[in-house]
N, C-alpha and C positions, 0 to 999 in steps of 0.2 A: 504494500500500500504506500502511495506517495504522500509526502507531507503536504499539508495545505500551503498555498502560497501566502507569504506574509503580506499584509496590507501595507501600502505606502504610509509612512508616518504623516506626511503632509499631502493634502489633496488640492488639485487645482480649484481656484475660486474664479467664477466668471467675472469678467472685467466690466466695470461701469465707466463709460466715457467721462473723463474729467475735462472741464472746459476753462476753469478759472484757477488762479493761484490759491484761492480759498479751498476749492475742491481738492487740490493737491495737498494742501496742509492737512486737511481732514484725513485723506488717505495715508499720509505719512504718519500721523498720530495713531491711526488704527493699526497700521503695519508695525509700528514700534511696540505697541501694546501686545500684539500677537507674538512678536519675537520675544518680548520679556516673559510672557507666559509659557511659551512652548519650547524655547531654545535653552538647553542646559548650559550652565556657566563654563563647563570644560569644552564645549563644542566650538569648533572653528569652521571657517569657510561658510559662514552663514550669510544669507541674503535673500533675494527674491528672484525668481525666474519669470520673465515675461514671455509667454508663448504668443507669438505673432499670428494673426489670423491668416496671413498669406504664406506662412511657413517660417520656421526657425525659432530659436530661443535667444533671449538676451538675459544673461545672469548679471545682477546688479548687487553690489555691496557698497554701503555708505560708511565712510570713515569721518572723523572729526573735520578733516580738511579736504576731503576728496570723495568723488564718486568713481567707483571702479566698475567698468563694464567688461564682460567677457561675451563677445558676440560669436555664436557658433556659425559654421560655414553656411548653413541653410538660411541664416539671417543676414548674411553679408550685404544683401541688397539695401539694408537699412542705413548703411554708413552715410550716404548723403543727407538723410534726414537728421541724423545725430549731429552732423556738422552744421546744418542750417539751424537747428534748434539751440545749439550751444556755442556756436562760433569756434569750435575746436577744430584743429587739424586732424585729418584721418591718420591713425597710426599705421605703421608698416604691416602689422598683424591685426588680430581681432581683439586685442586687449587695449581698452581705452582707460585713461586716467584723466578725469575731469575735475576742475575746481568744485568744491562743495556747493558754491552759490549757483551752480548750473542745474541743480537737481530739479527745481520746479519747471524750468523751461524744457528740460529733457522729458519729464513725465507728460507735460502738456503736448509736446511734439509727438510722442509715441502713442498717446492715448487712443486715438482713433484707429490704430493698427493692432492693438492688443486684444487677444481673445480671452486670455486668462492669466492669472498669476499663481505661483506656488512658492511657498517658503522652501528654502533649501538649506542644508547643512552639509559640511564636508566637501563643498565645492572648492576646487583648487584654482582660485582666481589668479590668472596670469602665470600659473606655474608650468605651463606646457612649452616653455622656451620662447614665449612671446616677449617682444620688446615693449617697454612702456614709453609713453611720450607725454 
């Protein structure tokens, strides 16, 4: 007899389009509360995965002074939008390091393209030999 499959710890949450900076602030507050409640103190590599409606995932981690994005190959098409929303230069790879003050613009820019979000832990942000800029 085979063992039952383990249920994922975090499940995708359908995305609600965010249109204003106030909408984004409320989403950030909700996201931060969920992380405080669900992520254990010893866990690393935590953040949120944005699953894009047109394909691909963007993994995001926020730090005190930066926003870290890890854009998978299927979501590489989103790079021009990230540039337009944040004014950042595209990196040579898929690992983006943005100033923390660009978070609101980034989320508003991505909002209409997101299908769902999922909390993640253990993600190796930028550790696959990608260069940071």
